[in-house]
C-alpha positions as CSV (number, residue, x, y, z in Angstrom):
1,M,0.0,0.0,0.0
2,I,2.8,2.4,0.8
3,T,4.3,1.7,-2.6
4,L,0.9,2.6,-4.1
5,L,0.9,5.9,-2.1
6,A,4.4,6.8,-3.4
7,A,3.2,6.2,-7.0
8,L,0.1,8.3,-6.5
9,L,2.1,11.1,-5.0
10,A,4.9,11.2,-7.6
11,V,4.9,14.3,-9.9
12,V,7.0,15.3,-12.8
13,P,8.9,18.7,-12.5
14,S,7.8,21.4,-15.0
15,A,10.3,23.4,-16.9
16,H,11.1,27.0,-15.8
17,A,8.6,29.4,-17.2
18,G,9.0,33.0,-18.4
19,P,7.5,36.0,-16.6
20,S,4.0,35.3,-15.4
21,T,1.1,36.8,-13.6
22,R,0.2,33.5,-12.1
23,W,0.9,32.3,-8.6
24,D,1.4,28.6,-8.0
25,N,0.9,27.0,-4.6
26,I,4.0,24.8,-4.3
27,G,3.5,23.6,-0.7
28,P,4.5,22.5,1.7
29,N,1.7,20.3,2.9
30,G,1.6,21.6,6.5
31,A,-2.0,22.0,7.5
32,G,-4.6,19.4,8.6
33,G,-8.3,19.9,8.3
34,Y,-11.8,18.5,8.2
35,L,-12.3,15.8,5.5
36,A,-14.9,15.1,2.9
37,F,-14.9,12.6,0.0
38,A,-17.2,12.2,-3.0
39,R,-16.2,9.6,-5.6
40,D,-12.6,10.2,-6.3
41,V,-12.6,13.8,-5.1
42,A,-11.2,14.8,-1.7
43,Y,-11.9,18.1,0.2
44,V,-10.1,19.5,3.2
45,L,-11.2,22.5,5.3
46,P,-8.4,23.6,7.7
47,G,-9.7,24.1,11.2
48,A,-11.2,27.6,11.6
49,G,-10.2,28.2,8.0
50,Q,-11.7,30.4,5.3
51,Q,-10.9,28.3,2.2
52,V,-11.4,24.8,1.1
53,F,-8.7,22.7,-0.6
54,R,-9.7,20.2,-3.3
55,S,-7.8,17.3,-4.8
56,D,-8.8,15.4,-8.0
57,D,-5.8,13.0,-7.9
58,R,-6.1,11.5,-4.4
59,G,-3.9,13.9,-2.7
60,R,-1.1,14.2,-5.3
61,S,-1.9,17.9,-5.8
62,W,-4.3,20.5,-4.2
63,R,-6.3,23.4,-5.5
64,Q,-7.1,26.2,-3.0
65,G,-10.5,27.7,-3.3
66,R,-11.4,31.4,-2.9
67,L,-12.0,33.0,0.4
68,F,-15.4,32.5,2.0
69,P,-17.7,35.5,1.7
70,E,-17.8,35.5,5.6
71,M,-17.4,33.2,8.6
72,R,-14.8,30.5,9.5
73,G,-15.5,26.9,9.0
74,N,-15.6,24.0,11.4
75,G,-17.5,21.3,9.5
76,L,-17.4,20.0,5.9
77,A,-19.6,17.7,3.7
78,A,-19.7,16.7,0.0
79,D,-22.7,15.3,-1.8
80,P,-21.8,11.7,-2.8
81,S,-24.0,11.9,-5.9
82,R,-22.8,15.4,-6.9
83,P,-19.1,15.7,-6.0
84,D,-19.0,19.4,-6.9
85,T,-21.6,20.3,-4.3
86,V,-20.0,21.1,-1.0
87,L,-21.3,22.5,2.3
88,V,-19.3,24.2,5.0
89,A,-20.6,24.8,8.6
90,G,-19.2,27.5,10.7
91,Y,-19.6,30.8,12.5
92,E,-19.4,34.5,11.7
93,G,-16.9,36.6,13.4
94,G,-18.3,38.5,16.4
95,G,-21.8,37.8,17.7
96,G,-21.7,34.1,17.5
97,A,-24.1,33.7,14.5
98,G,-23.8,30.7,12.3
99,T,-23.8,30.0,8.6
100,V,-23.9,27.2,6.1
101,L,-22.0,28.0,2.9
102,R,-22.7,26.1,-0.3
103,S,-20.5,25.5,-3.3
104,V,-21.6,24.0,-6.6
105,D,-18.2,24.4,-8.4
106,G,-16.1,22.0,-6.3
107,G,-15.2,24.4,-3.5
108,T,-13.8,27.2,-5.7
109,S,-16.5,29.7,-4.5
110,F,-19.2,29.6,-1.9
111,S,-22.4,31.5,-1.2
112,V,-24.5,31.7,1.9
113,A,-27.2,29.0,2.0
114,L,-28.4,29.3,5.6
115,R,-28.0,31.8,8.5
116,T,-28.6,30.7,12.0
117,P,-28.7,32.6,15.4
118,S,-25.8,30.5,16.7
119,E,-22.8,28.7,15.4
120,V,-23.3,25.7,13.0
121,Q,-21.3,22.8,14.3
122,D,-21.6,20.2,11.6
123,V,-23.1,19.4,8.2
124,A,-24.0,16.1,6.5
125,F,-25.5,14.7,3.3
126,G,-27.9,11.8,3.2
127,A,-29.5,9.9,0.3
128,A,-30.8,11.8,-2.7
129,G,-28.9,14.9,-1.6
130,V,-30.9,15.5,1.6
131,S,-28.7,17.8,3.8
132,Y,-28.5,18.4,7.5
133,A,-26.9,21.0,9.7
134,A,-26.4,20.9,13.5
135,S,-26.6,24.1,15.6
136,A,-27.7,25.2,19.1
137,E,-31.3,25.7,17.8
138,G,-31.5,22.1,16.7
139,V,-31.1,20.2,13.4
140,Y,-31.9,21.9,10.1
141,R,-32.8,19.9,6.9
142,G,-32.4,21.0,3.3
143,A,-32.3,19.6,-0.2
144,G,-28.9,19.7,-1.8
145,G,-27.9,22.4,0.6
146,R,-30.8,24.7,-0.1
147,G,-34.3,25.2,1.2
148,W,-33.4,24.8,4.9
149,S,-35.9,24.4,7.7
150,L,-35.6,23.5,11.4
151,L,-36.8,19.9,12.0
152,P,-39.7,19.9,14.5
153,G,-38.7,18.4,17.8
154,S,-35.0,18.3,17.0
155,P,-32.7,18.5,20.1
156,R,-31.1,21.7,21.0
157,D,-27.3,22.2,21.3
158,A,-26.7,19.8,18.4
159,E,-23.0,19.3,17.8
160,D,-22.7,16.4,15.3
161,V,-25.0,14.8,12.8
162,Q,-24.8,11.4,11.0
163,V,-27.2,9.9,8.5
164,V,-27.6,6.2,9.2
165,G,-29.8,4.6,6.6
166,S,-33.2,6.2,6.9
167,S,-32.4,7.5,10.4
168,V,-30.5,10.6,11.7
169,V,-28.2,10.2,14.7
170,V,-27.2,13.4,16.5
171,A,-24.9,14.3,19.4
172,A,-26.8,17.1,21.2
173,G,-26.6,18.3,24.7
174,G,-23.9,15.8,25.5
175,V,-25.9,12.7,24.6
176,V,-27.2,10.7,21.6
177,H,-30.6,11.5,19.9
178,V,-32.1,9.6,17.1
179,L,-34.7,10.5,14.5
180,R,-36.4,7.4,13.3
181,S,-39.7,7.2,11.3
182,G,-40.3,10.9,11.9
183,K,-39.9,10.7,15.7
184,W,-37.1,11.9,17.9
185,S,-35.8,9.8,20.9
186,A,-33.2,10.7,23.4
187,S,-30.8,8.3,25.2
188,D,-28.3,8.6,28.1
189,V,-25.4,7.6,25.9
190,P,-22.7,10.3,26.2
191,A,-21.7,11.8,22.9
192,D,-20.1,14.8,21.3
193,K,-19.0,13.1,18.1
194,I,-20.8,10.4,16.0
195,T,-19.4,8.1,13.3
196,S,-21.1,5.3,11.4
197,R,-20.7,2.5,8.9
198,G,-23.9,0.9,7.7
199,S,-26.0,0.2,10.8
200,V,-23.0,0.4,13.1
201,V,-22.8,3.7,15.0
202,V,-20.0,4.8,17.4
203,A,-20.6,7.6,19.8
204,R,-17.6,9.2,21.6
205,K,-17.4,11.8,24.3
206,F,-14.2,13.3,25.6
207,S,-14.9,12.4,29.2
208,G,-17.7,9.9,28.7
209,G,-16.1,7.0,26.9
210,V,-17.0,5.2,23.7
211,H,-20.3,3.5,23.0
212,L,-21.3,1.3,20.0
213,S,-24.7,0.5,18.4
214,S,-25.1,-2.3,15.9
215,D,-28.7,-1.5,15.1
216,G,-28.6,2.1,13.9
217,G,-28.8,3.7,17.3
218,A,-31.7,1.7,18.8
219,S,-29.5,0.1,21.5
220,W,-26.0,0.7,22.8
221,R,-23.2,-0.9,24.7
222,E,-20.0,0.6,26.1
223,V,-16.8,-0.2,24.4
224,S,-13.9,-1.2,26.7
225,G,-10.3,-1.9,25.8
226,P,-6.7,-2.0,27.1
227,W,-6.6,1.8,27.9
228,T,-6.8,3.2,31.4
229,S,-7.2,6.9,30.6
230,S,-10.8,8.3,30.8
231,W,-10.0,11.0,28.3
232,I,-11.1,9.9,24.8
233,L,-9.2,11.9,22.3
234,Y,-10.7,10.1,19.3
235,G,-13.3,7.3,19.0
236,G,-15.0,6.1,15.8
237,I,-15.6,3.5,13.2
238,T,-13.8,3.7,9.8
239,A,-15.0,2.8,6.3
240,N,-13.4,-0.7,6.6
241,G,-15.3,-1.5,9.8
242,W,-12.4,-0.9,12.3
243,I,-13.2,0.7,15.6
244,Q,-10.5,3.1,16.5
245,V,-9.9,4.7,19.9
246,Q,-7.3,7.2,21.0
247,T,-6.6,8.1,24.6
248,L,-3.7,9.5,26.5
249,D,-2.5,5.9,26.7
250,G,-2.2,5.5,23.0
251,H,-4.1,4.5,19.8
252,F,-6.0,1.2,19.6
253,I,-7.7,-0.6,16.7
254,S,-10.3,-3.4,16.8
255,T,-11.3,-5.3,13.7
256,D,-14.1,-7.2,15.4
257,L,-16.3,-4.5,16.9
258,G,-14.4,-4.3,20.2
259,G,-13.7,-7.9,20.8
260,S,-10.0,-7.6,20.6
261,W,-7.5,-4.7,20.3
262,K,-4.2,-3.9,18.7
263,R,-2.1,-1.0,19.9
264,T,-0.3,1.2,17.4
265,D,2.3,4.0,17.6
266,A,-0.1,6.5,15.9
267,L,-0.3,8.8,18.9
268,S,3.5,9.4,19.0
269,T,3.7,9.5,15.2
270,V,0.8,11.6,14.1
271,D,-0.3,13.0,17.5
272,V,-4.0,13.4,18.2
273,Y,-6.5,12.3,15.6
274,T,-9.3,14.8,14.8
275,E,-11.0,13.0,12.0
276,I,-10.6,9.9,9.7
277,G,-12.0,9.5,6.2
278,S,-11.7,7.4,3.1
279,F,-12.5,7.3,-0.6
280,P,-15.6,5.2,-1.2
281,D,-13.7,2.7,-3.3
282,M,-10.6,2.6,-1.0
283,P,-11.9,2.0,2.5
284,D,-8.6,0.5,3.7
285,W,-6.6,3.6,2.6
286,Q,-7.5,5.9,5.4
287,W,-6.8,9.6,5.7
288,V,-6.2,11.2,9.1
289,Y,-6.6,14.8,10.1
290,G,-3.6,15.0,12.5
291,S,-1.0,17.5,13.7
292,G,0.3,19.7,10.9
293,G,-1.2,17.8,8.0
294,V,-3.4,15.1,6.5
295,Y,-1.8,11.7,6.5
296,A,-2.7,8.5,4.6
297,T,-2.2,5.1,6.1
298,S,-3.4,1.5,5.7
299,D,-2.2,0.2,9.1
300,H,-1.9,3.3,11.3
301,E,1.7,2.4,11.8
302,H,3.2,3.9,8.7
303,F,2.0,7.2,7.3
304,K,2.4,9.3,4.1
305,R,1.6,13.0,4.3
306,V,-0.9,13.9,1.5
307,G,-2.0,17.4,2.4
308,V,-2.7,20.2,2.6
309,P,-0.7,23.3,1.5
310,G,-2.4,25.7,3.9
311,A,0.4,26.4,6.3
312,H,1.3,29.7,7.9
313,V,4.8,30.5,6.6
314,L,6.8,32.8,8.8
315,S,10.2,32.6,7.2
316,L,11.9,31.5,4.0
317,A,15.5,30.6,3.0
318,I,17.5,29.1,0.2
319,S,20.6,27.0,0.8
320,G,22.2,25.6,-2.4
321,R,19.4,23.6,-4.1
322,N,17.2,23.6,-1.0
323,L,14.2,25.8,-0.3
324,I,13.3,25.9,3.3
325,A,10.0,27.2,4.8
326,G,9.6,28.0,8.5
327,T,6.0,27.5,9.7
328,M,3.9,27.5,12.8
329,Q,4.7,23.8,13.1
330,G,8.3,23.3,12.1
331,S,10.3,23.8,9.0
332,Y,10.0,22.0,5.7
333,R,12.6,21.4,3.0
334,A,12.2,20.8,-0.8
335,D,14.7,20.4,-3.7
336,L,14.7,23.2,-6.2
337,P,12.9,23.5,-8.5
338,V,10.0,22.4,-6.3
339,A,8.1,19.7,-8.1
340,S,5.5,18.7,-5.6
341,Q,3.4,20.2,-2.8
342,E,4.6,17.4,-0.6
343,W,8.0,18.4,0.8
344,D,10.3,16.1,2.8
345,F,8.5,13.9,5.3
346,D,10.3,11.8,7.9
347,G,7.3,9.7,8.8
348,S,6.2,11.7,11.8
349,A,4.0,14.7,12.2
350,P,5.6,17.9,13.5
351,P,5.0,18.8,17.2
352,A,2.0,21.0,17.5
353,I,3.3,23.1,20.4
354,G,6.6,25.0,20.8
355,N,7.6,24.5,17.2
356,R,7.2,27.9,15.5
357,I,10.1,28.7,13.1
358,G,10.1,32.4,13.3
359,A,13.5,33.0,11.5
360,L,15.8,31.3,9.0
361,A,19.3,32.3,7.7
362,A,21.5,30.5,5.3
363,R,25.2,30.9,4.2
364,D,27.9,28.7,2.9
365,G,25.9,25.5,3.2
366,V,24.9,26.2,6.8
367,V,21.4,27.0,7.8
368,L,20.3,28.4,11.1
369,R,16.7,28.6,12.4
370,G,15.1,30.3,15.4
371,R,12.5,28.1,16.9
372,N,10.1,29.7,19.3
373,G,9.3,27.2,22.1
374,Y,9.2,26.9,25.8
375,R,11.6,26.0,28.6
376,G,9.1,25.1,31.3
377,S,6.6,28.0,31.2
378,Q,9.1,30.5,29.8
379,D,9.1,31.6,26.2
380,T,12.4,30.5,24.8
381,I,14.3,30.8,21.5
382,F,16.1,27.7,20.4
383,V,18.8,28.3,17.8
384,E,19.2,25.2,15.7
385,R,21.8,24.4,13.0
386,S,21.5,22.3,9.9
387,P,24.6,21.2,7.9
388,D,22.5,19.4,5.2
389,G,20.2,22.1,3.8
390,G,17.4,21.8,6.4
391,S,17.0,18.0,6.5
392,S,18.2,17.6,10.1
393,W,18.7,20.0,13.0
394,V,20.8,20.3,16.1
395,T,20.1,22.8,18.9
396,T,23.2,25.0,19.6
397,A,21.9,27.7,21.9
398,E,18.8,28.8,23.8
399,M,17.8,32.1,25.4
400,P,14.7,34.0,26.6
401,G,12.2,35.5,24.2
402,N,10.8,34.8,20.8
403,T,12.3,35.7,17.4
404,R,11.3,36.7,13.9
405,S,14.8,37.6,12.7
406,L,18.1,35.8,12.2
407,V,20.9,37.2,10.0
408,F,24.6,36.5,9.2
409,D,27.0,39.5,9.2
410,P,28.1,40.1,5.6
411,V,31.7,40.7,6.5
412,L,32.6,38.8,9.7
413,P,32.1,35.0,9.1
414,G,31.2,34.0,12.6
415,R,28.9,37.0,13.5
416,V,25.2,36.2,13.7
417,Y,22.5,38.6,14.9
418,L,19.2,37.3,16.5
419,G,16.3,39.6,17.0
420,A,13.9,39.1,19.9
421,Y,10.5,40.2,21.1
422,L,8.7,39.7,24.5
423,I,12.0,41.1,25.9
424,N,13.8,44.4,25.3
425,A,16.9,42.9,24.0
426,F,18.6,41.1,21.0
427,Y,21.5,38.7,20.8
428,V,24.9,38.6,19.0
429,S,27.0,35.5,18.3
430,S,30.7,35.5,17.3
431,D,31.0,31.8,16.8
432,G,28.4,31.1,14.1
433,G,25.5,30.6,16.4
434,L,27.0,28.3,19.0
435,S,26.6,30.9,21.7
436,F,25.1,34.3,22.1
437,V,25.6,37.5,24.1
438,Q,22.5,39.5,25.1
439,R,22.3,43.2,24.2
440,V,19.7,44.8,26.5
441,H,18.2,48.2,25.5
442,A,15.3,49.6,27.5
443,S,13.8,51.4,24.4
444,L,13.3,48.1,22.4
445,R,9.8,46.9,22.4
446,G,10.0,43.9,20.0
447,I,12.3,43.4,17.0
448,K,10.7,42.3,13.8
449,T,13.7,42.4,11.5
450,I,17.5,42.9,11.7
451,A,19.4,43.9,8.5
452,A,23.2,43.8,8.5
453,D,25.7,45.7,6.3
454,P,29.5,46.2,6.5
455,G,29.1,49.2,8.8
456,G,26.6,47.8,11.3
457,I,23.0,46.7,11.8
458,W,19.6,48.2,11.4
459,L,16.8,47.1,13.7
460,A,13.1,47.3,12.7
461,D,11.4,47.4,16.1
462,A,7.9,48.0,17.4
463,G,9.2,51.2,18.8
464,G,11.1,52.5,15.7
465,L,14.0,52.0,13.4
466,Y,17.4,51.8,15.2
467,R,21.0,51.8,14.1
468,S,24.1,50.3,15.7
469,T,27.7,50.4,14.5
470,D,29.2,48.4,17.4
471,A,27.4,45.1,17.3
472,G,24.6,46.4,19.5
473,V,26.6,47.7,22.4
474,S,25.1,51.0,21.7
475,M,22.3,52.1,19.3
476,R,20.4,55.2,18.3
477,Q,16.8,55.7,17.1
478,V,16.6,56.8,13.5
479,L,12.9,56.8,13.0
480,P,10.0,56.6,15.5
481,G,6.9,54.4,15.1
482,R,6.3,50.8,14.6
483,M,8.6,49.2,12.0
484,N,7.8,45.8,10.5
485,S,10.9,45.2,8.3
486,V,14.1,46.7,7.0
487,L,16.3,46.0,4.1
488,V,19.8,47.1,3.0
489,D,20.7,47.0,-0.6
490,P,23.6,44.6,-1.0
491,R,24.9,46.5,-3.9
492,D,25.0,49.8,-2.0
493,S,24.7,49.8,1.8
494,R,23.7,53.5,1.8
495,H,20.4,52.5,0.2
496,V,18.1,51.4,3.1
497,V,14.4,50.7,3.0
498,A,12.4,50.6,6.2
499,V,8.8,49.3,6.3
500,G,6.2,50.8,8.7
501,Q,2.6,49.8,9.2
502,N,1.3,51.5,6.0
503,S,4.2,53.6,4.9
504,V,7.8,53.0,3.5
505,F,10.8,55.0,4.5
506,V,13.7,55.3,2.0
507,S,17.3,56.4,2.4
508,F,20.0,56.7,-0.3
509,D,22.7,58.1,2.0
510,G,22.4,55.7,4.9
511,S,21.3,58.5,7.4
512,S,18.3,60.6,6.2
513,F,15.0,59.0,5.3
514,V,12.1,60.2,3.1
515,E,8.6,58.8,3.9
516,V,6.6,57.3,1.1
517,P,3.1,57.6,2.8
518,N,0.0,55.4,2.4
519,V,1.7,52.7,0.3
520,S,-1.1,50.4,1.3
521,A,-4.2,50.5,3.5
522,E,-3.2,47.0,4.5
523,Q,-0.5,46.2,7.1
524,L,2.9,46.0,5.4
525,S,5.0,42.9,6.2
526,A,8.2,41.5,4.6
527,I,10.4,43.1,2.0
528,A,12.8,41.5,-0.5
529,M,15.1,42.6,-3.3
530,A,15.9,41.0,-6.6
531,P,19.5,41.1,-7.9
532,N,18.5,43.8,-10.3
533,G,17.3,46.0,-7.5
534,T,13.6,45.5,-7.9
535,L,11.8,45.6,-4.5
536,Y,8.9,43.4,-3.5
537,L,6.8,44.2,-0.4
538,G,4.2,41.9,1.3
539,S,1.0,43.0,2.8
540,I,-1.6,41.5,5.2
541,A,-5.3,42.3,5.3
542,F,-7.3,41.5,8.5
543,S,-10.6,41.3,6.6
544,G,-11.3,40.3,3.0
545,S,-8.6,39.4,0.5
546,S,-5.2,41.0,0.4
547,K,-3.3,42.7,-2.4
548,G,-0.5,40.4,-1.4
549,V,2.6,41.9,-3.0
550,L,3.6,45.4,-4.1
551,R,6.6,46.3,-6.3
552,S,9.0,49.2,-6.7
553,V,11.4,49.6,-9.6
554,N,12.9,52.9,-8.4
555,G,14.4,51.9,-5.1
556,G,11.2,52.3,-3.1
557,R,10.3,55.9,-4.1
558,S,6.9,54.6,-5.5
559,W,5.0,51.4,-5.4
560,T,2.5,49.5,-7.6
561,V,0.3,46.5,-6.9
562,F,2.1,43.4,-8.2
563,G,-0.7,41.1,-7.1
564,G,-0.5,38.2,-4.8
565,P,-1.8,34.7,-4.2
566,A,-5.6,34.6,-3.3
567,V,-5.2,33.4,0.3
568,E,-6.6,34.5,3.6
569,R,-5.0,37.6,5.0
570,G,-2.0,37.8,2.7
571,V,1.8,37.5,2.7
572,E,4.0,37.0,5.8
573,S,7.4,36.4,4.2
574,L,9.1,37.0,0.8
575,L,12.2,35.6,-0.9
576,V,13.7,36.2,-4.4
577,S,15.8,33.3,-5.8
578,P,19.5,34.1,-6.1
579,D,19.2,34.2,-9.9
580,G,16.3,36.7,-9.7
581,R,14.0,34.5,-11.8
582,T,11.5,33.4,-9.1
583,L,9.6,35.2,-6.3
584,Y,8.5,33.0,-3.3
585,A,5.7,34.3,-1.0
586,G,5.2,32.7,2.4
587,T,1.5,33.2,3.1
588,V,-0.7,33.3,6.2
589,S,-3.0,30.4,5.1
590,G,-1.7,29.0,1.8
591,S,1.9,27.8,2.4
592,V,4.4,29.0,-0.2
593,H,3.3,30.4,-3.6
594,R,5.7,30.9,-6.5
595,R,5.7,33.4,-9.3
596,S,8.0,33.5,-12.3
597,L,9.9,36.8,-12.8
598,G,11.4,35.7,-16.1
């Protein structure tokens, strides 16, 4: 089966293209999400996300849909008979109102199909396109995702809904309710999540155990196994008839409806399961919504990551033929040119906590990363070194704070600068990142970016732009106000561009700056320069879609919209390839997008 997965996921690299207006999502697959399958189509909705990803080739590649017109999603369903019809359940920002969104173009675009006074927790399809939605008011029914009405007598505080033959089984108010022959009945079976296969139904509740019904919810028995923990992280039945239970003790599988159990290493490998799904014609090839991705497996011992490219990318670097992306859940590496949305996978999901890669730096075959984690309860920066282009990492130093900036000195080989926030300091290394000296300055409020030139360093800080010519022993404020990034022209260190919230500040003499006001109404983020001097500037929108990237061909004196990938919020990090032919944009919700510059 794993050989089959490898064949399905193989992809042929495309030749380098000329200048283009198109952005391509090149991965990495670094986000999990709620699952839906219809025939050979797979859909994934990242948790609390605002876009749906679709694959028509069983996870080999993914297409990212447009932003939802409103709300964030927390439930997903696809019509088995009409694979392009998709429903998303969720909530609107502020006020707690709920919405069901409907797509008839395979998740590319959505429109509002139902508004409810409270959050919609789940959606489901039954036979002949009958649709259901669970909310605090009860259970709504529609036809193909339209014409909704609240079912009379349906239970309030509905959380999950499953269609089981001609019946509807609902987790509501913490217990199981069943609609059979037009009548609702309630049980005392604890439930906040329901799964089913044929007439077999499994109800799970985090602190209430796992229960099983073999007659469509008419009668129930408690499921027991070799676990001792009473916290049920996952409990359900999969398409091949396996009962799967995950607790703090581990992950367990029963192939005989709870008669006997096999323990797997899935909890340590993929972390907590949120959901399991399968293609209708491949019930043994199961997809798991786990930590930092979607994973395919046939035995829950060996996994292949299959999606989705919806990661939040905080940092980017190129080392030789390696492209490295730092995300909220670890760093990912791919060979250039990137040929697949699935980057290197070592067989285990990345840790979900304490694994934010805020900064990356590469020089002479060595890559450093700043990982934001914890030492006990204290926010801690772990500086880690990779000698192999980002494939493996060794921790070399740790210090208080978090970081978003790590840079090599352009002249002194062993000098490294590490920005910090949450503390009023930054760090300097003279031995290539093996150890650091803290530079404390009371005026610092949180460094976003450090830029180094032969004469010193520039610091873009929440309190202003600062300059130091003695490795941070002393510094002076050059500009007031919040600064999000700073760049020094490698061809002429007197040319400095500082990025504020909405304005850009440009210097051509290394001392005096001219403001270019109102560059964007969006928050400006990262800045990058091509070898020919063209500047690219990222932007982030906190509502609606973002312009993504702006461009300047005159050193920052003026800016035009270059356009960006259609992703939630916008661009967090930018990188131009050393040959100047490709622009990489690390996005807030769409991994890395690539655009040819010619």
